[in-house]
N, CA, C and O atoms as a Tripos MOL2 file, in Angstrom:
@<TRIPOS>MOLECULE
protein
  228   227    57     0     0
PROTEIN
NO_CHARGES

@<TRIPOS>ATOM
      1 N          45.8960   45.7300   37.2300 N.3       1 MET1
      2 CA         45.6320   45.1890   38.5410 C.3       1 MET1
      3 C          44.5590   44.1100   38.4370 C.2       1 MET1
      4 O          43.5610   44.2690   37.7350 O.2       1 MET1
      5 N          44.7820   43.0440   39.1300 N.am      2 ASP2
      6 CA         43.7740   41.9940   39.1890 C.3       2 ASP2
      7 C          42.8120   42.2960   40.3200 C.2       2 ASP2
      8 O          43.2230   42.6290   41.4320 O.2       2 ASP2
      9 N          41.5340   42.1770   40.0250 N.am      3 CYS3
     10 CA         40.5320   42.3930   41.0630 C.3       3 CYS3
     11 C          40.4650   41.1400   41.9280 C.2       3 CYS3
     12 O          40.2360   40.0420   41.4220 O.2       3 CYS3
     13 N          40.6620   41.3040   43.2180 N.am      4 LEU4
     14 CA         40.6650   40.1810   44.1410 C.3       4 LEU4
     15 C          39.3650   40.1210   44.9480 C.2       4 LEU4
     16 O          39.3080   39.4520   45.9800 O.2       4 LEU4
     17 N          38.3520   40.7950   44.4970 N.am      5 CYS5
     18 CA         37.1100   40.8740   45.2550 C.3       5 CYS5
     19 C          36.5300   39.4990   45.5890 C.2       5 CYS5
     20 O          36.0020   39.3000   46.6820 O.2       5 CYS5
     21 N          36.6260   38.5640   44.6650 N.am      6 GLU6
     22 CA         36.0220   37.2500   44.8720 C.3       6 GLU6
     23 C          36.6270   36.4910   46.0470 C.2       6 GLU6
     24 O          35.9880   35.5920   46.5930 O.2       6 GLU6
     25 N          37.8530   36.8410   46.4470 N.am      7 THR7
     26 CA         38.5020   36.1720   47.5700 C.3       7 THR7
     27 C          38.5440   37.0450   48.8120 C.2       7 THR7
     28 O          39.1960   36.6860   49.7930 O.2       7 THR7
     29 N          37.8660   38.1750   48.7910 N.am      8 CYS8
     30 CA         37.9040   39.1170   49.9060 C.3       8 CYS8
     31 C          36.8440   38.7790   50.9500 C.2       8 CYS8
     32 O          35.7330   38.3580   50.6260 O.2       8 CYS8
     33 N          37.2160   38.9750   52.1980 N.am      9 TRP9
     34 CA         36.3240   38.7370   53.3360 C.3       9 TRP9
     35 C          35.0570   39.5930   53.2330 C.2       9 TRP9
     36 O          33.9860   39.1640   53.6610 O.2       9 TRP9
     37 N          35.1720   40.7900   52.6730 N.am     10 TYR10
     38 CA         34.0740   41.7480   52.6330 C.3      10 TYR10
     39 C          33.1880   41.6360   51.3860 C.2      10 TYR10
     40 O          32.2660   42.4350   51.2210 O.2      10 TYR10
     41 N          33.4440   40.6790   50.5230 N.am     11 TYR11
     42 CA         32.6500   40.4770   49.3130 C.3      11 TYR11
     43 C          31.5280   39.5190   49.6650 C.2      11 TYR11
     44 O          31.7930   38.3690   50.0140 O.2      11 TYR11
     45 N          30.2870   39.9600   49.5830 N.am     12 ASP12
     46 CA         29.1660   39.1650   50.0680 C.3      12 ASP12
     47 C          28.0520   39.1080   49.0380 C.2      12 ASP12
     48 O          28.0160   39.8960   48.0930 O.2      12 ASP12
     49 N          27.1470   38.1640   49.2380 N.am     13 TYR13
     50 CA         26.0230   37.9590   48.3350 C.3      13 TYR13
     51 C          24.7460   38.4800   48.9790 C.2      13 TYR13
     52 O          24.4620   38.1660   50.1350 O.2      13 TYR13
     53 N          23.9890   39.2600   48.2540 N.am     14 ASP14
     54 CA         22.7030   39.7800   48.7100 C.3      14 ASP14
     55 C          21.6070   38.9790   48.0210 C.2      14 ASP14
     56 O          21.4190   39.0910   46.8100 O.2      14 ASP14
     57 N          20.8850   38.1730   48.7920 N.am     15 GLN15
     58 CA         19.8540   37.3070   48.2090 C.3      15 GLN15
     59 C          18.6860   38.1000   47.6360 C.2      15 GLN15
     60 O          18.1160   37.7090   46.6170 O.2      15 GLN15
     61 N          18.3280   39.1920   48.2660 N.am     16 GLU16
     62 CA         17.2100   40.0000   47.7720 C.3      16 GLU16
     63 C          17.5310   40.6390   46.4290 C.2      16 GLU16
     64 O          16.6840   40.6600   45.5350 O.2      16 GLU16
     65 N          18.7410   41.1590   46.2790 N.am     17 ALA17
     66 CA         19.1430   41.8000   45.0250 C.3      17 ALA17
     67 C          19.7090   40.7930   44.0260 C.2      17 ALA17
     68 O          19.8750   41.1140   42.8500 O.2      17 ALA17
     69 N          20.0060   39.5730   44.4910 N.am     18 ASP18
     70 CA         20.5710   38.5140   43.6620 C.3      18 ASP18
     71 C          21.8800   38.9520   43.0050 C.2      18 ASP18
     72 O          22.0840   38.7680   41.8050 O.2      18 ASP18
     73 N          22.7730   39.5410   43.8310 N.am     19 GLU19
     74 CA         24.0580   39.9880   43.3220 C.3      19 GLU19
     75 C          25.0880   40.0530   44.4480 C.2      19 GLU19
     76 O          24.7450   40.1020   45.6290 O.2      19 GLU19
     77 N          26.3520   40.0510   44.0480 N.am     20 TYR20
     78 CA         27.4460   40.1900   44.9980 C.3      20 TYR20
     79 C          27.7960   41.6670   45.1380 C.2      20 TYR20
     80 O          27.6020   42.4450   44.2040 O.2      20 TYR20
     81 N          28.3160   42.0540   46.3090 N.am     21 TYR21
     82 CA         28.6820   43.4420   46.5430 C.3      21 TYR21
     83 C          29.7740   43.5140   47.6040 C.2      21 TYR21
     84 O          30.0140   42.5500   48.3300 O.2      21 TYR21
     85 N          30.4270   44.6590   47.6840 N.am     22 CYS22
     86 CA         31.4430   44.9050   48.7030 C.3      22 CYS22
     87 C          30.7500   45.5230   49.9100 C.2      22 CYS22
     88 O          30.0580   46.5330   49.7860 O.2      22 CYS22
     89 N          30.9370   44.9140   51.0770 N.am     23 MET23
     90 CA         30.2890   45.4070   52.2910 C.3      23 MET23
     91 C          30.9610   46.6570   52.8490 C.2      23 MET23
     92 O          30.4270   47.2580   53.7810 O.2      23 MET23
     93 N          32.1020   47.0690   52.3230 N.am     24 MET24
     94 CA         32.8310   48.2030   52.8740 C.3      24 MET24
     95 C          32.2440   49.5510   52.4660 C.2      24 MET24
     96 O          32.5780   50.5590   53.0890 O.2      24 MET24
     97 N          31.4060   49.6170   51.4740 N.am     25 GLU25
     98 CA         30.7810   50.8620   51.0200 C.3      25 GLU25
     99 C          31.8150   51.9800   50.8380 C.2      25 GLU25
    100 O          31.8160   52.9670   51.5740 O.2      25 GLU25
    101 N          32.6810   51.8080   49.8570 N.am     26 LEU26
    102 CA         33.7330   52.7790   49.5650 C.3      26 LEU26
    103 C          33.1290   54.0680   49.0260 C.2      26 LEU26
    104 O          32.1570   54.0410   48.2710 O.2      26 LEU26
    105 N          33.7110   55.1960   49.4180 N.am     27 ASP27
    106 CA         33.2560   56.4430   48.8200 C.3      27 ASP27
    107 C          33.9140   56.5920   47.4490 C.2      27 ASP27
    108 O          34.7330   55.7610   47.0550 O.2      27 ASP27
    109 N          33.5600   57.6350   46.7360 N.am     28 GLU28
    110 CA         34.0310   57.8000   45.3580 C.3      28 GLU28
    111 C          35.5570   57.8700   45.2630 C.2      28 GLU28
    112 O          36.1510   57.2740   44.3650 O.2      28 GLU28
    113 N          36.1850   58.5910   46.1810 N.am     29 ASP29
    114 CA         37.6460   58.7190   46.1530 C.3      29 ASP29
    115 C          38.3330   57.3880   46.4440 C.2      29 ASP29
    116 O          39.3030   57.0320   45.7750 O.2      29 ASP29
    117 N          37.8400   56.6560   47.4310 N.am     30 GLU30
    118 CA         38.4260   55.3600   47.7580 C.3      30 GLU30
    119 C          38.2590   54.3790   46.6080 C.2      30 GLU30
    120 O          39.1790   53.6230   46.2960 O.2      30 GLU30
    121 N          37.0950   54.3860   45.9790 N.am     31 PHE31
    122 CA         36.8590   53.5050   44.8370 C.3      31 PHE31
    123 C          37.8320   53.8300   43.7070 C.2      31 PHE31
    124 O          38.4040   52.9280   43.0960 O.2      31 PHE31
    125 N          38.0150   55.1110   43.4340 N.am     32 TYR32
    126 CA         38.9350   55.5200   42.3730 C.3      32 TYR32
    127 C          40.3490   55.0370   42.6580 C.2      32 TYR32
    128 O          41.0040   54.4610   41.7900 O.2      32 TYR32
    129 N          40.8190   55.2770   43.8870 N.am     33 ARG33
    130 CA         42.1750   54.8650   44.2410 C.3      33 ARG33
    131 C          42.3480   53.3500   44.1690 C.2      33 ARG33
    132 O          43.4060   52.8690   43.7630 O.2      33 ARG33
    133 N          41.3370   52.6050   44.5520 N.am     34 ALA34
    134 CA         41.4670   51.1540   44.6210 C.3      34 ALA34
    135 C          41.3080   50.4690   43.2670 C.2      34 ALA34
    136 O          41.9780   49.4700   43.0070 O.2      34 ALA34
    137 N          40.4370   50.9820   42.3980 N.am     35 PHE35
    138 CA         40.0930   50.2240   41.2000 C.3      35 PHE35
    139 C          40.3560   50.9180   39.8740 C.2      35 PHE35
    140 O          40.3810   50.2560   38.8360 O.2      35 PHE35
    141 N          40.5510   52.2180   39.8760 N.am     36 VAL36
    142 CA         40.7290   52.9280   38.6150 C.3      36 VAL36
    143 C          42.1910   53.3170   38.3970 C.2      36 VAL36
    144 O          42.7150   53.1730   37.2930 O.2      36 VAL36
    145 N          42.8400   53.8040   39.4380 N.am     37 GLN37
    146 CA         44.2360   54.2020   39.3170 C.3      37 GLN37
    147 C          45.1140   53.0110   38.9890 C.2      37 GLN37
    148 O          44.8820   51.9130   39.4930 O.2      37 GLN37
    149 N          46.1280   53.2150   38.1450 N.am     38 PRO38
    150 CA         47.0830   52.1280   37.9100 C.3      38 PRO38
    151 C          47.7700   51.7530   39.2350 C.2      38 PRO38
    152 O          48.0810   52.6220   40.0500 O.2      38 PRO38
    153 N          47.9940   50.4840   39.4280 N.am     39 GLN39
    154 CA         48.6310   49.9550   40.6300 C.3      39 GLN39
    155 C          47.8030   50.1850   41.8880 C.2      39 GLN39
    156 O          48.3250   50.1100   43.0000 O.2      39 GLN39
    157 N          46.5180   50.4650   41.7160 N.am     40 GLY40
    158 CA         45.6680   50.6850   42.8820 C.3      40 GLY40
    159 C          45.4200   49.3880   43.6280 C.2      40 GLY40
    160 O          45.3680   48.3130   43.0310 O.2      40 GLY40
    161 N          45.2720   49.4970   44.9070 N.am     41 ARG41
    162 CA         44.9700   48.3560   45.7670 C.3      41 ARG41
    163 C          43.8740   48.7690   46.7300 C.2      41 ARG41
    164 O          43.8780   49.8880   47.2430 O.2      41 ARG41
    165 N          42.9520   47.8810   46.9710 N.am     42 CYS42
    166 CA         41.8940   48.1680   47.9290 C.3      42 CYS42
    167 C          42.4910   48.1250   49.3370 C.2      42 CYS42
    168 O          43.0780   47.1140   49.7230 O.2      42 CYS42
    169 N          42.3520   49.1950   50.0990 N.am     43 PRO43
    170 CA         42.9380   49.2240   51.4370 C.3      43 PRO43
    171 C          42.2090   48.3180   52.4270 C.2      43 PRO43
    172 O          42.7280   48.0450   53.5090 O.2      43 PRO43
    173 N          41.0320   47.8570   52.0760 N.am     44 TYR44
    174 CA         40.2380   47.0270   52.9800 C.3      44 TYR44
    175 C          40.2940   45.5440   52.6500 C.2      44 TYR44
    176 O          39.6680   44.7330   53.3320 O.2      44 TYR44
    177 N          41.0360   45.1840   51.6140 N.am     45 TYR45
    178 CA         41.1090   43.7770   51.2140 C.3      45 TYR45
    179 C          41.6060   42.9150   52.3620 C.2      45 TYR45
    180 O          42.6180   43.2190   52.9940 O.2      45 TYR45
    181 N          40.8890   41.8510   52.6170 N.am     46 ARG46
    182 CA         41.2820   40.8900   53.6530 C.3      46 ARG46
    183 C          41.0690   39.5010   53.0670 C.2      46 ARG46
    184 O          39.9540   39.1450   52.6860 O.2      46 ARG46
    185 N          42.1260   38.7310   52.9980 N.am     47 GLN47
    186 CA         42.0760   37.3960   52.3930 C.3      47 GLN47
    187 C          41.0850   36.5050   53.1300 C.2      47 GLN47
    188 O          41.0910   36.4380   54.3600 O.2      47 GLN47
    189 N          40.2550   35.8400   52.3860 N.am     48 GLY48
    190 CA         39.3310   34.8690   52.9490 C.3      48 GLY48
    191 C          39.2300   33.6970   51.9940 C.2      48 GLY48
    192 O          38.8390   33.8740   50.8400 O.2      48 GLY48
    193 N          39.5790   32.4930   52.4560 N.am     49 ASP49
    194 CA         39.4720   31.3250   51.5830 C.3      49 ASP49
    195 C          38.0500   30.7670   51.6730 C.2      49 ASP49
    196 O          37.2200   31.3030   52.4070 O.2      49 ASP49
    197 N          37.7650   29.6940   50.9310 N.am     50 ASP50
    198 CA         36.4200   29.1250   50.9050 C.3      50 ASP50
    199 C          35.9500   28.7060   52.2960 C.2      50 ASP50
    200 O          34.7810   28.8950   52.6330 O.2      50 ASP50
    201 N          36.8330   28.1470   53.0950 N.am     51 TYR51
    202 CA         36.4490   27.6930   54.4300 C.3      51 TYR51
    203 C          36.1860   28.8720   55.3610 C.2      51 TYR51
    204 O          35.2320   28.8500   56.1390 O.2      51 TYR51
    205 N          37.0110   29.8800   55.2840 N.am     52 THR52
    206 CA         36.8140   31.0690   56.1130 C.3      52 THR52
    207 C          35.5020   31.7420   55.7650 C.2      52 THR52
    208 O          34.7400   32.1280   56.6510 O.2      52 THR52
    209 N          35.2400   31.8820   54.4830 N.am     53 LEU53
    210 CA         34.0060   32.5490   54.0560 C.3      53 LEU53
    211 C          32.7810   31.7200   54.4180 C.2      53 LEU53
    212 O          31.7510   32.2910   54.7760 O.2      53 LEU53
    213 N          32.8550   30.3990   54.3390 N.am     54 ALA54
    214 CA         31.7200   29.5390   54.6700 C.3      54 ALA54
    215 C          31.4050   29.6080   56.1700 C.2      54 ALA54
    216 O          30.2360   29.5890   56.5550 O.2      54 ALA54
    217 N          32.4240   29.6880   57.0060 N.am     55 ARG55
    218 CA         32.2060   29.7900   58.4570 C.3      55 ARG55
    219 C          31.4930   31.0770   58.8250 C.2      55 ARG55
    220 O          30.7480   31.1110   59.8040 O.2      55 ARG55
    221 N          31.7070   32.1310   58.0610 N.am     56 ARG56
    222 CA         31.0900   33.4220   58.3330 C.3      56 ARG56
    223 C          29.5930   33.3820   58.0880 C.2      56 ARG56
    224 O          28.8500   34.1460   58.7050 O.2      56 ARG56
    225 N          29.1320   32.5140   57.2040 N.am     57 GLN57
    226 CA         27.7260   32.4500   56.8420 C.3      57 GLN57
    227 C          26.9970   31.7180   57.8690 C.2      57 GLN57
    228 O          25.7830   31.5450   57.7610 O.2      57 GLN57
@<TRIPOS>BOND
     1     1     2 1
     2     2     3 1
     3     3     4 2
     4     3     5 am
     5     5     6 1
     6     6     7 1
     7     7     8 2
     8     7     9 am
     9     9    10 1
    10    10    11 1
    11    11    12 2
    12    11    13 am
    13    13    14 1
    14    14    15 1
    15    15    16 2
    16    15    17 am
    17    17    18 1
    18    18    19 1
    19    19    20 2
    20    19    21 am
    21    21    22 1
    22    22    23 1
    23    23    24 2
    24    23    25 am
    25    25    26 1
    26    26    27 1
    27    27    28 2
    28    27    29 am
    29    29    30 1
    30    30    31 1
    31    31    32 2
    32    31    33 am
    33    33    34 1
    34    34    35 1
    35    35    36 2
    36    35    37 am
    37    37    38 1
    38    38    39 1
    39    39    40 2
    40    39    41 am
    41    41    42 1
    42    42    43 1
    43    43    44 2
    44    43    45 am
    45    45    46 1
    46    46    47 1
    47    47    48 2
    48    47    49 am
    49    49    50 1
    50    50    51 1
    51    51    52 2
    52    51    53 am
    53    53    54 1
    54    54    55 1
    55    55    56 2
    56    55    57 am
    57    57    58 1
    58    58    59 1
    59    59    60 2
    60    59    61 am
    61    61    62 1
    62    62    63 1
    63    63    64 2
    64    63    65 am
    65    65    66 1
    66    66    67 1
    67    67    68 2
    68    67    69 am
    69    69    70 1
    70    70    71 1
    71    71    72 2
    72    71    73 am
    73    73    74 1
    74    74    75 1
    75    75    76 2
    76    75    77 am
    77    77    78 1
    78    78    79 1
    79    79    80 2
    80    79    81 am
    81    81    82 1
    82    82    83 1
    83    83    84 2
    84    83    85 am
    85    85    86 1
    86    86    87 1
    87    87    88 2
    88    87    89 am
    89    89    90 1
    90    90    91 1
    91    91    92 2
    92    91    93 am
    93    93    94 1
    94    94    95 1
    95    95    96 2
    96    95    97 am
    97    97    98 1
    98    98    99 1
    99    99   100 2
   100    99   101 am
   101   101   102 1
   102   102   103 1
   103   103   104 2
   104   103   105 am
   105   105   106 1
   106   106   107 1
   107   107   108 2
   108   107   109 am
   109   109   110 1
   110   110   111 1
   111   111   112 2
   112   111   113 am
   113   113   114 1
   114   114   115 1
   115   115   116 2
   116   115   117 am
   117   117   118 1
   118   118   119 1
   119   119   120 2
   120   119   121 am
   121   121   122 1
   122   122   123 1
   123   123   124 2
   124   123   125 am
   125   125   126 1
   126   126   127 1
   127   127   128 2
   128   127   129 am
   129   129   130 1
   130   130   131 1
   131   131   132 2
   132   131   133 am
   133   133   134 1
   134   134   135 1
   135   135   136 2
   136   135   137 am
   137   137   138 1
   138   138   139 1
   139   139   140 2
   140   139   141 am
   141   141   142 1
   142   142   143 1
   143   143   144 2
   144   143   145 am
   145   145   146 1
   146   146   147 1
   147   147   148 2
   148   147   149 am
   149   149   150 1
   150   150   151 1
   151   151   152 2
   152   151   153 am
   153   153   154 1
   154   154   155 1
   155   155   156 2
   156   155   157 am
   157   157   158 1
   158   158   159 1
   159   159   160 2
   160   159   161 am
   161   161   162 1
   162   162   163 1
   163   163   164 2
   164   163   165 am
   165   165   166 1
   166   166   167 1
   167   167   168 2
   168   167   169 am
   169   169   170 1
   170   170   171 1
   171   171   172 2
   172   171   173 am
   173   173   174 1
   174   174   175 1
   175   175   176 2
   176   175   177 am
   177   177   178 1
   178   178   179 1
   179   179   180 2
   180   179   181 am
   181   181   182 1
   182   182   183 1
   183   183   184 2
   184   183   185 am
   185   185   186 1
   186   186   187 1
   187   187   188 2
   188   187   189 am
   189   189   190 1
   190   190   191 1
   191   191   192 2
   192   191   193 am
   193   193   194 1
   194   194   195 1
   195   195   196 2
   196   195   197 am
   197   197   198 1
   198   198   199 1
   199   199   200 2
   200   199   201 am
   201   201   202 1
   202   202   203 1
   203   203   204 2
   204   203   205 am
   205   205   206 1
   206   206   207 1
   207   207   208 2
   208   207   209 am
   209   209   210 1
   210   210   211 1
   211   211   212 2
   212   211   213 am
   213   213   214 1
   214   214   215 1
   215   215   216 2
   216   215   217 am
   217   217   218 1
   218   218   219 1
   219   219   220 2
   220   219   221 am
   221   221   222 1
   222   222   223 1
   223   223   224 2
   224   223   225 am
   225   225   226 1
   226   226   227 1
   227   227   228 2
@<TRIPOS>SUBSTRUCTURE
     1 MET1         2 RESIDUE 1 A MET
     2 ASP2         6 RESIDUE 1 A ASP
     3 CYS3        10 RESIDUE 1 A CYS
     4 LEU4        14 RESIDUE 1 A LEU
     5 CYS5        18 RESIDUE 1 A CYS
     6 GLU6        22 RESIDUE 1 A GLU
     7 THR7        26 RESIDUE 1 A THR
     8 CYS8        30 RESIDUE 1 A CYS
     9 TRP9        34 RESIDUE 1 A TRP
    10 TYR10       38 RESIDUE 1 A TYR
    11 TYR11       42 RESIDUE 1 A TYR
    12 ASP12       46 RESIDUE 1 A ASP
    13 TYR13       50 RESIDUE 1 A TYR
    14 ASP14       54 RESIDUE 1 A ASP
    15 GLN15       58 RESIDUE 1 A GLN
    16 GLU16       62 RESIDUE 1 A GLU
    17 ALA17       66 RESIDUE 1 A ALA
    18 ASP18       70 RESIDUE 1 A ASP
    19 GLU19       74 RESIDUE 1 A GLU
    20 TYR20       78 RESIDUE 1 A TYR
    21 TYR21       82 RESIDUE 1 A TYR
    22 CYS22       86 RESIDUE 1 A CYS
    23 MET23       90 RESIDUE 1 A MET
    24 MET24       94 RESIDUE 1 A MET
    25 GLU25       98 RESIDUE 1 A GLU
    26 LEU26      102 RESIDUE 1 A LEU
    27 ASP27      106 RESIDUE 1 A ASP
    28 GLU28      110 RESIDUE 1 A GLU
    29 ASP29      114 RESIDUE 1 A ASP
    30 GLU30      118 RESIDUE 1 A GLU
    31 PHE31      122 RESIDUE 1 A PHE
    32 TYR32      126 RESIDUE 1 A TYR
    33 ARG33      130 RESIDUE 1 A ARG
    34 ALA34      134 RESIDUE 1 A ALA
    35 PHE35      138 RESIDUE 1 A PHE
    36 VAL36      142 RESIDUE 1 A VAL
    37 GLN37      146 RESIDUE 1 A GLN
    38 PRO38      150 RESIDUE 1 A PRO
    39 GLN39      154 RESIDUE 1 A GLN
    40 GLY40      158 RESIDUE 1 A GLY
    41 ARG41      162 RESIDUE 1 A ARG
    42 CYS42      166 RESIDUE 1 A CYS
    43 PRO43      170 RESIDUE 1 A PRO
    44 TYR44      174 RESIDUE 1 A TYR
    45 TYR45      178 RESIDUE 1 A TYR
    46 ARG46      182 RESIDUE 1 A ARG
    47 GLN47      186 RESIDUE 1 A GLN
    48 GLY48      190 RESIDUE 1 A GLY
    49 ASP49      194 RESIDUE 1 A ASP
    50 ASP50      198 RESIDUE 1 A ASP
    51 TYR51      202 RESIDUE 1 A TYR
    52 THR52      206 RESIDUE 1 A THR
    53 LEU53      210 RESIDUE 1 A LEU
    54 ALA54      214 RESIDUE 1 A ALA
    55 ARG55      218 RESIDUE 1 A ARG
    56 ARG56      222 RESIDUE 1 A ARG
    57 GLN57      226 RESIDUE 1 A GLN
């Protein structure tokens, strides 16, 4: 599975921590299903292009 986090609406940058993170705060089971299981997909993924993400900031 390709990780699509970089294009997701919920992937954000934290200036204090100087890192990117998922704003959805998945629990352990959701994380496992989305990223560890074969063919897993994040149920919260929402497409956001560069313009959409820039408008949000």
